[in-house]
N, C-alpha and C positions, 0 to 999 in steps of 0.2 A: 738526483738527489730527489728524496722522500719529503712528501709534505708532513708535516707535523701533524701527530693523533690529532681526532677532535676533542674541543674541553668536555670536559667531563659534564660538567654545566649544561653545555647544549645539546649534548646527547640526550642525558636528564630528562630535559625539558623535552626533548622528543617525544621519547617514550610517556613520559606523563602524558602529553597531550594525546598520541594513540590509544592509551589504555582509556583516557576520557570518551575519546570518539566511539573507540568499540563498544564501551559500556552503553553509551546513547544508542547506539545504533540497536546492540540488543533489547534494549527496552523498547525501540521504537516497532523493532521486527513481530514483538510480543503483543502491540498493540491491533486494537481493532480496525481494519480496514477503513470500516465507516465510519469511525471517531476522527479519520484525519481528516482536517482543512486543505483542500487542493490550491484553496485560494492564497493561504498562508504559503503554502510551497510557493507558488508563482510569485507571493510579494519577495520573496526570502531569494527568487532569480533576480528579480525588479529594480530591490534597492540594497543588494552588496553586488560587489565585486567580482567580474568573472574571477574562479581561480582562487575565491576568498572559500575559508571553510565552510562557513554558513553557506553558501553558494552550492561547492561541492557536495555538501548535506543534502541541499534541498532537490538537486540533481538525484543522487543516491535514493530516497524518500520515493521520489516521485517514478523512478523506473522502478521500485519494489513493491508500491503499492496500488498503483494504476492496472497492472496487471491483475492480479486479487482482488480488487475491487470490480473488473470486467467481469470476472466469473462470477463472482459472487450475483452481480446483475444478470449476467444470461443466467445462471441456475433458478434465480427468482421467479425470472420470465417465463422461463418453462414450464418452473413449479404453477405458476398461475395459468399457462394457456391448458395444463393438463387438469388443471383443478375446471377451468370453464368445459373442458370438453367432458367431462365428468358431468359436471351441471346438466349438459346441456342433452347428453343420450340421459341421464335421470327423468329428467323434466318429459322428453320424446317419449318415455317407455311410458308415465306416467299419463300421457295426453291420448292415447293409442292403448286402449282394454283389450286388445287382441294381441298385442308384444306383452303385455302382464302372464305371466306363466301360474 
C-alpha cells in the first residue's frame, strides 16, 4: 500500500519557506563580513532551540563569515607589517647619509 501524496498546501508551504531562506541567504552572502555582528549570531544560537530555522541559519552565517573575516584580518595585518617595514627602511636610510645615493 502506498501513502497518499503530500497535501498541496504543505508542499507549497515548504517551497515558500525554502525560497524565503534562499533569498535571505543570498542577501546575507552579499553583505560585508565586517558588518556582521557575531554576538547576534551567538545570541541566535543561545536563545533559539537547536534545530530551529533561526538556530540553523546562525550556524550557516557563522560558517560562511568567520573564515572570510579571518582572511580579511590576516590580509590587513600583513599589509600593516609591510608598511611598518617600509617605514623602518625609509627611516634608516634617512638617518645614515652614506646609504642615500
